[in-house]
N, C-alpha and C positions, 0 to 999 in steps of 0.2 A: 411455679405451679406446686400443688401440695403433694407430699409424699403418699404413694398409693395405699400403703399399709395403714398409715394414720388416717386417710380419708375414709377407708372402708371401716376401720374400727369405730370411728365417730359416727359413721352413717349407718351402721348395722341395724340398730333399733328401728330407725325411720324406714329403712329399705324393707325390712321384715314385715312391718306393719302396712306397707303400701299395697294397694290392690294391684292385681295384674292389669296392665294398660289396655290390652286387647285379648280378652279371654278366647275368642274364636281363633285367633292367631296362634295363641299358645297351645290350644288344644290340637290344632292342626300339626304343629311341631311335634308334639307328643305322639300323635297318631303315625306320622312318618317314621319317627325313631322307632317305634314299636315294630314296624315292618321289617326292621333289620336286625333287632335284638334276638338272641336265642337263649333258651333256658339254661344252657351249660356255660354261658359266657361270664368271663371276668371283666368288669367295666371300670373304667376310671372317668370321674367327672372332675375337672379342675375348675376352680371359680364356681363352686357349687352354691354359693349364697345361703339362702335360707334353708336349702336341702329339699325343697319341694319336688323338684324333678327327679333327683336320686331316689327319693321315697316312692314316687310314683312308679319308676321303672324297677325298682329293686325286686318286687315279687315275681317279675318275668325273666330274671337272670340268676346266675349262681351266686355272684358276689359283686358288691360295689364298693370301691374306694372313692370317697368323695372329699375333696380338698378345697381349701380357700385360704387366701392370704389373711384373712381376719379371723382371730381367736373368738371374737364375739359372734361372728357368723357360725363358726363351727359349733360353739356351745349351744346356740339357739337350734341349729339343725339337728344336733344330737337329742336335745329335748324332744324335738318334733318327731324323730323317728321312734323314740321310746314310747311316746304317746300314741303312735300309730301301730305300734307292735311290730314293727319292721326290724328283724334282727340280722340280716346279712348285708348290712352297711357298716363300714368303718369310716368315721369322719376324723380327718387329720389336718391341722394347720400347717400350711406351707404352699410352696409354688412348684411349678414344674423343675425349676433350677435347684430349689433348696431341699426337696425331698429325695430319698434314696429310692428311686424307682428302677426296676430292673427291665432292660430291654426285652422286648418279644413276650411280654407278660400280660398284655391285655388284648382282648378281642374287640373291644370298642373304647374309644376315647370321646367323651362329650366335652365340648368347650362352648357353652351357650352364653351369649352376651358377654364375652371376655376378651377374645382375640384383640379387638381394637383398644383395649386398656393396657396392652403390653407394649413395651418399648422395643423389643426384639421379636417381631412377628416371624420372621424368617427362622430364627433360632428355635422358637417355640414349635413351629410347624415341623422342623427337622426332628426335634426331640420327640414329638408326638409320633412321627413316622417310625422312629426307632423303637418306642415303647409298644407299638402294635405288633401282633402276629401276623404273618403272611395272610393275606385276605381280610384283615381286620378293617374296620371302619372308623373314620374320624367324622363325627357329626357336630357341626357348628353353626351358630347363628351369630352374625356379626353386623354390627352397625357400620354404615358406610358414610363416614363424615365428609368424605370428598364429594358426595353426591347430595348433600343437603344444601340449603340456600346459604349464600354467602353471609347473610345476616346472622344465621345460627353458628356459622363457623367463627365469625368474629366474636359472637357472644361466648362461646366455649373458650376462645383465646383469652378474652377479658376476664373470665372467671378464673382461669389459670394464672394469669398475671396477679390477680388479687389473692391467690392461694385458696380459692374456694372450690377448685376442681382438680382432679389428678390428670396424669398423662392420658391423652387420647390419640390414637393413630389416625391420620387422615387418609384411610383407605378407600379405593374404589372397588367395585366388584371385579373389574378386569385385573387389578393388581393382585387381589386376593386370590383369584383363581390361578393366576400365573405363579404365585408363590406355592400354592398347593401342588401344581404340576411339576414345578422345578424341584420339588422335594420327593418326587416319585409317586405321588397320588394320581388317581384317576377320578374324574367327577361322575358320581353314580346318580346323584339326584341334586337338583337345584330348584329352589322355590323362593319366591319373594311375594310377600303380602302388600309390599310397598317398595319404592325405590331407595328407601333410607337404610334398609337392612336386607341381608340375604341368608337363607337357610341352605347349607350345603352337607350332602353326604359324600365323602371322599373315601375311596378304598384304596388299600395298599396291596400292590402286587397282582393286579388283574387288568384286563383290557377295558378301555373306556366303553361305556354302553350308552352314554348320551344323557340328556337332561330332559326333565318333565316339568 
């Protein structure tokens, strides 16, 4: 399979220019996220891509640190923020493992369409739990490769063998929720527009209140 950093560096321009696949779903995720964010919060978004989501939420929080594995993505996101006049975002190239991030320093962590691209999902979730303050939230949207058709699973595997696709974890929803619970999170909100992905708000350090 293709190295993830190389894949996203080469795919950045095409990714940034691509339209959102389902605008209604994207807007619903933004709206749910807004329900949880607070004006005095420090927010981390890892895997920020084009920066569109970070830029949208920035006016509603104190500060956003937006990171991505791809330098090309970060450059484009920075330009977009400047054009939008948003000044409370810092864009930084790197990953959860490579960046010097201080534990307990974020009120919210956003990981949107990125967990399934990580080889060590458990390690990433543990890292996020540590980065959050008590009662902080981890908001994620994750593709569930284990729950798509066998044909598409084979297609992804074939593309990886041809070095046309990066690593993708074959997660199911139950596996992902178990990983979050095992790391000490409780599930505060769960929403699915389709069986192929799940949007979850998980909270650190409080009792579970259920799903909607």
